[in-house]
C-alpha positions as CSV (number, residue, x, y, z in Angstrom):
1,M,-9.9,-1.4,31.6
2,I,-6.4,-0.2,31.2
3,T,-5.5,-3.4,29.4
4,M,-8.4,-3.0,27.0
5,S,-7.3,0.6,26.2
6,V,-3.8,-0.4,25.5
7,F,-5.1,-3.2,23.2
8,L,-7.3,-0.7,21.2
9,I,-4.5,1.7,20.8
10,S,-2.2,-1.1,19.5
11,I,-4.9,-2.1,17.0
12,L,-5.3,1.5,15.8
13,C,-1.6,2.0,15.4
14,L,-1.3,-1.3,13.4
15,A,-4.2,-0.2,11.2
16,I,-2.5,3.1,10.5
17,F,0.8,1.3,9.7
18,V,-0.9,-1.2,7.3
19,S,-2.9,1.6,5.6
20,A,0.3,3.7,5.0
21,N,2.2,0.8,3.5
22,H,-0.6,-0.4,1.2
23,A,-2.0,3.0,0.0
24,T,-2.2,3.6,-3.8
25,S,-1.3,7.0,-5.2
26,S,-4.9,7.9,-5.5
27,D,-5.3,7.3,-1.8
28,L,-2.7,9.7,-0.7
29,T,-4.2,13.1,0.4
30,V,-3.0,16.3,1.8
31,K,-5.8,18.4,3.4
32,N,-8.3,16.6,1.2
33,A,-6.2,17.1,-2.0
34,K,-4.7,14.0,-3.6
35,I,-0.9,14.1,-4.0
36,L,-1.1,12.3,-7.3
37,D,-4.2,12.6,-9.5
38,A,-5.2,13.2,-13.1
39,R,-8.3,14.0,-15.1
40,C,-9.2,12.1,-18.2
41,P,-9.7,14.2,-21.3
42,T,-13.1,14.5,-22.9
43,P,-13.4,13.1,-26.4
44,A,-13.4,16.6,-27.9
45,E,-10.0,17.3,-26.3
46,V,-8.3,14.3,-27.8
47,V,-6.8,15.3,-31.2
48,L,-6.1,12.9,-34.1
49,N,-3.4,14.5,-36.1
50,P,-4.2,14.1,-38.9
51,S,-7.7,12.8,-38.9
52,V,-7.7,9.0,-39.0
53,V,-8.8,8.0,-42.4
54,V,-8.0,5.0,-44.5
55,I,-7.2,6.0,-48.1
56,S,-7.1,3.3,-50.6
57,E,-3.6,3.5,-52.0
58,E,-1.4,0.5,-52.8
59,N,1.8,0.2,-50.7
60,N,1.0,3.6,-49.0
61,P,-1.0,2.9,-45.8
62,S,-2.5,5.9,-43.9
63,K,-0.5,7.3,-41.0
64,Y,-1.8,9.2,-37.9
65,R,-0.9,10.3,-34.4
66,I,-3.1,10.8,-31.3
67,R,-2.5,13.8,-29.1
68,I,-3.9,13.4,-25.6
69,P,-4.1,16.2,-23.0
70,I,-4.0,15.1,-19.3
71,K,-4.6,17.6,-16.5
72,N,-2.6,17.4,-13.3
73,I,-5.2,17.8,-10.6
74,G,-2.9,16.5,-7.8
75,V,-0.4,18.3,-5.7
76,E,2.9,16.9,-7.0
77,D,4.4,18.3,-10.1
78,W,4.9,15.9,-13.1
79,K,8.5,15.8,-14.1
80,N,10.2,14.4,-17.1
81,E,13.2,11.9,-17.3
82,D,15.8,14.7,-17.5
83,E,14.6,16.3,-14.3
84,N,14.3,13.2,-12.2
85,P,15.2,9.8,-13.7
86,D,13.9,8.0,-10.6
87,D,10.4,9.5,-10.7
88,V,9.2,9.8,-14.3
89,F,5.7,10.6,-15.3
90,K,4.3,8.8,-18.4
91,L,1.1,7.8,-20.1
92,K,0.7,4.0,-20.0
93,I,-1.2,2.3,-22.9
94,I,-3.5,-0.4,-21.6
95,A,-5.4,-1.3,-24.8
96,G,-5.5,-0.1,-28.4
97,P,-4.1,-0.7,-31.9
98,Q,-1.2,-3.2,-31.9
99,D,1.4,-0.6,-32.9
100,L,0.3,1.6,-30.0
101,R,0.4,-1.3,-27.6
102,N,3.9,-2.0,-28.8
103,A,5.0,1.4,-27.7
104,G,3.8,0.7,-24.1
105,Y,4.3,4.1,-22.7
106,I,4.2,7.7,-24.1
107,N,6.6,10.3,-22.7
108,L,5.6,13.8,-21.8
109,G,5.6,16.2,-24.8
110,T,4.9,16.3,-28.5
111,Q,7.0,16.0,-31.6
112,E,7.7,19.7,-31.5
113,V,8.0,20.2,-27.7
114,K,9.6,17.5,-25.6
115,G,9.1,16.7,-21.9
116,V,7.4,19.8,-20.4
117,H,7.4,20.1,-16.6
118,T,3.7,20.1,-15.6
119,S,2.8,21.8,-12.3
120,S,-0.4,21.2,-10.4
121,G,-3.4,22.6,-12.2
122,E,-1.6,22.5,-15.6
123,T,-2.3,20.2,-18.6
124,A,0.3,17.9,-20.1
125,I,0.2,16.9,-23.7
126,F,1.2,13.4,-24.7
127,E,1.6,12.5,-28.4
128,T,1.8,9.0,-29.7
129,P,4.4,7.9,-32.2
130,E,3.3,7.6,-35.8
131,L,0.7,4.9,-36.1
132,T,-0.5,2.9,-39.2
133,A,-4.3,2.9,-39.8
134,P,-5.9,-0.5,-40.3
135,T,-6.9,-1.4,-43.8
136,T,-10.6,-1.5,-43.0
137,A,-12.9,1.1,-41.5
138,G,-14.4,0.6,-38.1
139,N,-14.3,1.7,-34.4
140,V,-11.1,1.8,-32.3
141,R,-10.8,2.0,-28.6
142,V,-7.7,3.3,-26.8
143,E,-7.3,2.8,-23.0
144,F,-4.6,4.6,-21.0
145,R,-3.7,5.7,-17.6
146,M,-1.3,8.3,-16.1
147,V,1.5,6.6,-14.2
148,K,4.5,7.6,-12.2
149,Q,7.5,5.3,-12.7
150,S,9.4,5.3,-9.5
151,V,12.5,3.5,-8.2
152,L,11.5,2.6,-4.7
153,E,14.7,0.9,-3.7
154,E,18.2,1.7,-5.1
155,G,19.3,-0.8,-7.7
156,E,15.8,-2.1,-8.3
157,S,13.6,-1.6,-11.4
158,A,11.1,1.2,-11.5
159,V,7.5,0.3,-10.7
160,D,4.3,2.0,-12.0
161,I,2.3,4.0,-9.6
162,G,-1.1,4.6,-11.1
163,I,-2.5,8.1,-11.1
164,G,-6.2,8.7,-11.3
165,V,-8.4,6.3,-13.2
166,K,-8.2,4.5,-16.5
167,C,-9.2,6.7,-19.4
168,I,-11.0,5.4,-22.4
169,Y,-11.1,7.1,-25.8
170,D,-13.1,5.8,-28.8
171,F,-12.7,7.0,-32.4
172,T,-13.7,5.8,-35.8
173,I,-11.5,4.8,-38.7
174,V,-13.0,6.3,-41.8
175,K,-12.3,4.8,-45.3
176,L,-12.1,7.2,-48.2
177,D,-12.5,5.8,-51.7
178,S,-14.1,6.7,-55.0
179,L,-14.6,5.1,-58.4
180,C,-15.0,6.9,-61.7
181,Q,-18.3,6.4,-63.4
182,N,-19.1,6.6,-67.1
183,I,-21.1,9.5,-68.4
184,G,-23.2,7.9,-71.1
185,T,-20.6,6.3,-73.5
186,G,-18.0,9.0,-73.1
187,G,-16.0,7.9,-70.0
188,S,-16.0,9.6,-66.6
189,V,-14.6,12.9,-67.9
190,R,-16.6,14.8,-70.6
191,I,-15.5,18.1,-72.2
192,F,-18.0,20.4,-73.8
193,D,-16.6,23.0,-76.1
194,M,-19.0,25.9,-75.6
195,D,-18.0,27.6,-78.8
196,L,-18.6,24.8,-81.3
197,S,-21.9,23.4,-82.4
198,P,-22.8,20.7,-81.7
199,Y,-20.8,20.4,-78.5
200,S,-17.6,18.5,-79.1
201,I,-18.1,15.5,-76.8
202,S,-15.5,12.7,-76.6
203,T,-16.5,9.1,-76.8
204,A,-12.9,7.8,-76.5
205,G,-11.3,10.0,-74.0
206,D,-9.9,12.6,-76.4
207,H,-11.4,16.1,-76.4
208,E,-10.5,18.7,-79.0
209,V,-10.8,22.4,-78.2
210,L,-9.2,25.6,-79.6
211,P,-6.9,27.9,-77.7
212,T,-9.6,30.6,-77.9
213,S,-12.4,28.3,-76.8
214,R,-14.2,28.3,-73.5
215,Y,-15.0,24.7,-72.4
216,E,-16.7,22.9,-69.6
217,I,-15.8,19.7,-67.9
218,R,-18.0,17.2,-66.1
219,V,-16.8,14.4,-64.0
220,K,-18.8,11.5,-62.5
221,L,-17.7,9.7,-59.3
222,K,-19.1,7.1,-57.0
223,N,-18.5,7.3,-53.2
224,T,-17.2,3.8,-52.3
225,G,-15.9,4.8,-48.9
226,T,-17.7,5.1,-45.5
227,S,-17.8,8.9,-45.1
228,T,-20.4,11.2,-46.5
229,W,-18.9,13.9,-48.9
230,N,-19.9,17.5,-48.2
231,N,-18.6,20.9,-49.2
232,N,-17.0,21.7,-45.9
233,D,-14.6,18.7,-45.9
234,Y,-14.3,17.6,-49.5
235,E,-13.5,19.0,-53.0
236,I,-12.4,17.7,-56.4
237,E,-9.0,18.5,-57.8
238,G,-8.2,18.5,-61.5
239,K,-4.9,18.6,-63.3
240,I,-4.8,19.6,-67.0
241,G,-1.3,19.3,-68.3
242,T,0.8,20.9,-65.6
243,E,-1.9,23.2,-64.3
244,T,-3.9,22.3,-61.2
245,T,-7.3,23.6,-60.3
246,T,-9.5,22.8,-57.2
247,I,-13.2,23.0,-57.4
248,P,-15.8,22.7,-54.6
249,L,-18.7,20.2,-54.9
250,L,-21.1,21.9,-57.2
251,K,-24.8,21.7,-58.0
252,H,-25.1,19.4,-61.0
253,A,-27.5,21.4,-63.1
254,Q,-26.0,24.8,-62.1
255,G,-22.3,24.3,-61.9
256,M,-21.6,27.9,-62.8
257,S,-23.6,31.0,-63.3
258,E,-23.5,33.0,-66.6
259,N,-20.6,35.1,-65.4
260,G,-18.6,32.1,-64.4
261,Q,-19.2,32.2,-60.7
262,L,-19.2,28.8,-59.0
263,L,-22.5,27.8,-57.6
264,T,-21.9,25.6,-54.5
265,D,-24.5,23.9,-52.5
266,P,-23.9,24.0,-48.7
267,N,-26.5,21.2,-48.3
268,L,-25.0,18.9,-50.9
269,R,-24.3,15.4,-49.4
270,I,-23.0,12.4,-51.2
271,S,-23.5,9.4,-49.0
272,P,-21.6,6.1,-49.3
273,N,-22.5,4.3,-52.5
274,G,-23.9,7.6,-53.8
275,I,-23.1,9.1,-57.3
276,Y,-21.7,12.6,-57.7
277,L,-21.9,14.2,-61.2
278,T,-20.2,17.5,-61.0
279,G,-21.7,20.7,-62.3
280,D,-20.2,22.3,-65.4
281,I,-16.7,23.4,-64.6
282,L,-15.9,26.3,-66.9
283,L,-12.2,26.5,-67.9
284,T,-9.9,28.2,-70.4
285,P,-7.6,25.9,-72.4
286,P,-3.9,26.3,-72.8
287,T,-2.9,28.7,-75.5
288,T,-0.3,26.3,-77.1
289,P,-1.6,23.6,-79.3
290,G,-0.9,20.1,-78.1
291,S,-2.1,17.1,-76.1
292,Y,-2.8,17.7,-72.4
293,P,-3.6,14.8,-70.0
294,V,-6.6,15.5,-67.8
295,E,-6.9,14.0,-64.3
296,W,-9.7,14.5,-61.7
297,Q,-9.7,13.1,-58.2
298,M,-11.5,13.5,-54.9
299,K,-9.7,15.3,-52.1
300,L,-10.0,15.6,-48.3
301,K,-9.3,19.2,-47.5
302,S,-8.3,18.9,-43.8
303,I,-5.2,16.9,-44.6
304,N,-4.8,18.0,-48.3
305,K,-4.9,14.4,-49.4
306,K,-6.4,13.1,-52.7
307,F,-8.0,9.7,-52.7
308,G,-9.8,7.2,-54.9
309,E,-9.6,6.4,-58.6
310,V,-8.2,9.0,-60.9
311,C,-10.6,9.9,-63.7
312,R,-8.7,10.5,-66.9
313,G,-9.2,12.1,-70.2
314,N,-7.1,13.9,-72.8
315,L,-7.5,17.5,-73.9
316,I,-6.3,18.2,-77.4
317,V,-5.7,21.9,-78.2
318,T,-5.7,22.3,-81.9
319,G,-4.3,25.2,-83.9
320,I,-6.6,27.9,-85.2
321,N,-7.4,27.7,-88.9
322,D,-9.3,30.7,-90.2
323,G,-11.2,30.3,-93.4
324,A,-14.0,32.1,-95.3
325,S,-15.9,31.6,-98.5
326,C,-18.3,33.8,-100.4
327,G,-21.9,33.4,-99.4
328,A,-23.8,30.3,-98.4
329,N,-22.8,28.2,-101.5
330,A,-20.6,28.0,-104.6
331,Q,-23.0,30.1,-106.7
332,D,-23.2,32.9,-104.1
333,N,-20.9,35.9,-104.6
334,G,-21.5,37.1,-101.1
335,I,-23.2,40.3,-101.9
336,T,-26.8,41.5,-102.6
337,L,-27.3,44.9,-104.2
338,S,-30.7,46.7,-103.8
339,P,-31.3,50.1,-105.4
340,I,-33.0,52.6,-103.1
341,A,-34.2,56.1,-103.7
342,N,-33.2,59.2,-101.8
343,S,-34.0,62.9,-101.9
344,K,-31.3,63.7,-104.4
345,G,-31.1,60.7,-106.6
346,Q,-30.2,57.1,-106.2
347,G,-28.6,55.0,-103.4
348,L,-27.6,51.5,-103.0
349,R,-28.2,49.0,-100.2
350,L,-25.5,46.3,-99.7
351,D,-25.9,43.0,-97.8
352,L,-22.8,41.0,-97.3
353,R,-22.4,37.3,-96.5
354,M,-19.5,35.1,-95.8
355,K,-19.3,31.4,-94.7
356,N,-17.0,30.4,-91.8
357,T,-15.0,27.5,-93.3
358,G,-12.4,27.5,-90.6
359,N,-12.4,25.6,-87.2
360,T,-12.9,28.5,-84.9
361,V,-15.7,30.8,-83.9
362,W,-16.1,34.4,-85.2
363,R,-17.0,37.1,-82.7
364,S,-17.3,40.7,-83.5
365,G,-14.9,43.1,-81.9
366,V,-14.3,46.8,-81.5
367,L,-11.4,49.1,-82.6
368,G,-10.2,46.6,-85.2
369,Q,-10.3,43.6,-82.9
370,G,-12.2,40.4,-83.5
371,Y,-13.8,39.4,-86.9
372,S,-15.4,41.8,-89.4
373,F,-16.0,42.4,-93.1
374,K,-13.5,44.8,-94.8
375,G,-13.8,46.6,-98.1
376,I,-10.8,46.3,-100.4
377,G,-9.6,48.2,-103.5
378,R,-11.9,50.9,-104.9
379,S,-14.6,49.8,-102.5
380,R,-12.9,51.9,-99.9
381,E,-13.4,55.0,-102.1
382,L,-17.1,54.5,-101.5
383,G,-16.7,54.3,-97.7
384,L,-16.6,50.5,-97.4
385,D,-13.9,50.0,-94.8
386,T,-14.5,47.9,-91.7
387,I,-18.1,46.6,-91.4
388,P,-19.2,44.7,-88.3
389,I,-20.7,41.3,-88.7
390,N,-24.3,40.9,-87.6
391,L,-24.1,38.5,-84.6
392,P,-27.0,36.2,-83.8
393,Q,-28.5,35.8,-80.3
394,N,-25.7,33.5,-79.1
395,R,-23.1,36.2,-80.1
396,K,-21.0,34.0,-82.3
397,I,-20.6,32.5,-85.8
398,R,-19.6,28.9,-85.6
399,P,-17.9,26.8,-88.3
400,N,-20.1,26.2,-91.4
401,E,-22.4,29.1,-90.3
402,V,-22.8,32.2,-92.5
403,A,-22.1,35.6,-91.2
404,T,-24.0,38.6,-92.5
405,S,-23.6,42.3,-92.2
406,N,-26.0,44.9,-91.1
407,P,-27.5,46.6,-94.2
408,I,-25.0,49.1,-95.7
409,T,-26.3,52.1,-97.6
410,L,-24.3,53.9,-100.2
411,D,-25.3,57.4,-101.4
412,L,-24.5,57.4,-105.1
413,T,-25.6,61.1,-105.6
414,L,-22.6,62.5,-107.5
415,P,-21.0,65.7,-106.3
416,S,-20.7,68.8,-108.4
417,M,-19.0,68.6,-111.9
418,Q,-16.0,70.5,-110.6
419,Q,-15.6,67.9,-107.8
420,R,-15.9,65.1,-110.3
421,L,-13.2,66.7,-112.6
422,D,-11.0,67.1,-109.6
423,N,-11.6,63.4,-108.9
424,A,-12.5,64.0,-105.3
425,V,-14.7,61.5,-103.6
426,G,-16.1,58.9,-106.0
427,G,-16.8,59.8,-109.6
428,V,-18.2,58.0,-112.6
429,G,-16.9,54.6,-113.7
430,S,-16.7,51.0,-112.6
431,Y,-16.4,50.2,-109.0
432,P,-15.6,46.6,-108.0
433,L,-17.4,46.2,-104.6
434,Q,-15.0,43.7,-103.0
435,F,-14.5,42.6,-99.5
436,R,-12.8,40.0,-97.4
437,M,-13.0,38.8,-93.8
438,V,-10.5,40.4,-91.4
439,K,-9.4,39.3,-87.9
440,D,-7.6,41.8,-85.7
441,G,-6.7,43.8,-88.8
442,N,-5.4,40.8,-90.9
443,E,-7.3,39.7,-94.0
444,F,-8.1,36.1,-94.7
445,G,-10.4,33.9,-96.9
446,A,-11.9,34.5,-100.3
447,T,-12.4,37.9,-102.0
448,C,-16.1,38.3,-102.6
449,G,-18.4,40.9,-104.3
450,Q,-19.3,42.3,-107.7
451,T,-18.7,45.3,-109.9
452,I,-21.1,48.2,-110.2
453,E,-21.1,51.0,-112.9
454,I,-21.8,54.5,-111.8
455,R,-22.9,56.9,-114.5
456,S,-23.3,60.6,-114.0
457,R,-26.4,62.7,-114.4
458,F,-26.9,66.3,-113.4
459,V,-28.8,66.7,-110.2
460,P,-29.9,70.3,-109.4
461,A,-28.8,71.7,-106.1
């Protein structure tokens, strides 16, 4: 009996000895807490910095990093190489993209903060070196495990002691690309001059507008990538000359409201192989005449990166050439006189007409601004000074259209004889009723009108 007891005790001691010498790091416990252990991150915790996308650019492959948080749920602190070169904690890459496998291990810390001591219960951050995205879209799996590199015997190489379990992280490589599509026969960029009629639409890439015009641009693109475009993540960036403007994805038929407010559609989705025709993008041209290259391209907002084919056009800002002729044709003197009766004698109704022979649009203004008729010479003695043009419903007179005035009434009842002798207002004689167009106080165009003869007759008071 004693012999059997001694034998059992010997077996037990041998078992304890073998267990202690063959235990892995995850087997070591202190009061039910593992000395070395780590928790794998959830997919939401792993950060791709920046987002992993493949952008089609020649000789410029996409770059990215992976930032991985690992929580120390063991008892022993994780130290970096500077603290203890014989016991260094690292992240070991087991599987993944070739350039990541080439790295082998990732040290504690990020590009900004190196080798942070991580106590029990804290989370360490590991950031990969800069990686090159593959040229095609698809799924990528990275496998890694926390290890402790320890020198067990002086003079020997460090060995890996695994901590916790192998962690697996899957992510998707997204390809971003787009191609410009023709809008009818006018290329992928079309410019509509809102002031001219009919709209000035290019069929060869050149678009003429005036410095005073408002114009709209439309761009047509095809999603040739693998990601769906939406307003949260994507926008379209345009460059006109040296000026850059960024526009969200707009509703096609309602690009802008009447007051110029952008009308976005939060539910807009452009799936792979889908076509996106922008809404009308209302812009103001440069004030200096010249030729301005136009470029539009898709953009991923999160990394501020443009991608895909550049849709091109050319905006030509022409100089303003104001011109005006009398009436609607060569036989028209631009004025119609109609006698009217009043309580004291005779009056005269005037209707003025002038044709816009320039290349810009006439709009009426206030306080001498904008376009208007203006009496000249003796016409001003009869009160014909600045006369507004009668604007149609669209509020403008386009080139080759005729501007008319609101009816003007002249009271030709002569003042008293003494006033006539003193040559006060008016008087008998010939009055050339002449007028010209004026813009911002400056006269231009033909001199139009005709002469009237005013004869006196006594009108009782």
